C-alpha positions in Angstrom: 93.1 250.0 8.2 90.2 247.9 9.8 87.7 246.1 7.4 84.5 247.6 6.9 83.0 244.3 7.8 84.1 244.5 11.3 83.4 248.3 11.7 80.1 248.7 10.4 78.1 247.1 13.1 80.3 249.5 15.7 79.4 252.3 13.5 75.7 251.3 13.1 75.4 251.8 17.0 75.8 255.3 16.8 74.4 256.1 13.4 71.1 254.0 13.7 70.9 256.7 16.8 71.1 260.1 15.0 74.7 260.6 15.0 76.1 261.2 11.5 78.9 259.7 9.9 82.1 261.8 8.8 84.0 259.8 6.3 85.9 262.7 4.4 87.6 266.0 5.5 85.1 267.8 3.4 82.2 266.4 5.6 84.1 267.2 9.0 84.6 270.9 7.8 81.0 271.1 6.6 79.5 269.7 9.9 81.1 272.1 12.0 80.6 275.1 10.0 77.1 275.5 11.2 76.9 277.4 14.8 75.4 275.6 17.6 76.3 272.8 19.3 77.6 269.4 18.0 78.6 266.4 19.9 81.4 264.1 18.2 82.8 260.7 19.1 85.7 259.4 17.9 84.9 255.6 17.8 87.2 252.9 17.8 87.3 248.8 17.7 88.8 248.7 21.3 86.7 247.2 24.2 86.4 250.3 26.3 84.5 252.0 22.7 82.0 249.0 22.9 81.4 249.1 26.6 81.5 252.8 27.9 82.1 255.6 25.0 79.1 254.6 22.9 76.9 253.4 25.1 77.7 256.2 27.3 77.0 258.7 24.5 73.7 256.8 23.5 72.5 257.2 27.4 73.8 260.6 27.7 70.8 261.7 25.1 68.4 260.6 27.5 68.5 264.3 28.6 66.1 267.5 28.3 69.3 269.4 27.3 71.4 267.7 24.2 73.6 268.8 21.3 71.5 269.9 18.3 74.0 267.7 15.7 75.8 264.5 16.4 78.6 263.0 14.3 81.3 260.3 14.6 84.2 259.6 12.9 86.0 255.8 13.0 89.7 255.7 13.7 91.8 253.4 12.0 89.1 253.4 8.9 88.6 257.2 7.9 92.1 258.8 8.4 91.3 262.2 6.8 88.1 262.4 8.7 89.5 261.8 11.8 93.0 263.7 11.6 91.0 266.7 10.4 88.5 266.1 13.6 91.5 265.7 15.6 93.1 269.1 14.7 89.8 270.7 15.5 90.1 269.5 18.9 93.3 270.8 19.7 94.8 271.2 21.9 93.7 267.9 23.3 96.3 265.0 22.0 94.8 262.3 19.7 92.9 259.8 21.5 90.4 257.1 20.7 87.8 256.7 21.8 86.8 260.2 22.8 83.8 262.3 22.9 83.8 266.2 22.4 81.2 268.7 22.7 81.5 271.6 20.5 79.8 275.2 20.0 80.1 277.0 17.4 83.1 274.9 16.2 84.8 275.0 19.4 85.7 272.7 21.8 84.0 273.1 25.4 84.0 269.8 26.8 86.3 266.6 26.2 86.0 263.3 27.5 89.7 261.8 26.3 89.9 257.5 26.2 91.7 258.0 30.0 88.1 259.5 31.3 86.5 256.7 29.4 88.5 253.6 29.8 87.6 251.7 32.9 84.3 254.0 33.7 80.8 252.9 33.7 78.6 254.0 30.8 76.6 255.6 33.1 79.4 257.4 34.5 80.2 258.6 31.0 76.7 259.7 30.1 76.0 261.9 33.5 79.4 263.7 32.5 78.3 264.2 29.0 74.9 265.4 30.5 76.4 267.7 32.9 78.2 269.6 30.0 74.9 269.1 27.8 73.0 271.1 31.1 75.5 273.9 30.8 75.7 274.7 27.1 73.0 273.1 25.4 70.1 275.1 27.3 66.4 274.3 25.4 
């Protein structure tokens, strides 16, 4: 488990921009019980989360179409919440960081770590924006 002092700024990068931080299983279940589109970022302390995943997710929101709700769970910190979120992302294997777009609680688009690592944030954002345009029509 990572110290809260270490992860707080990393979590704030998303929560300061409208993402809800889910820290418990019940919070994950409540978040996904609502109909509509949801974006979930499985956050991480790794470099590809800092350089690619978090910035890519934030840039992606500069789009006409976007998810109705956004949340994040932090791998290595809130384990129960992360494990529950990963159950909802099956059949995709556990991956951190990763970014999943859901509709009515079902994964409809997924970026796993191997899609994020080594790719610029803008490329990740464009990938997500294409998914928003397909599934999150205003």
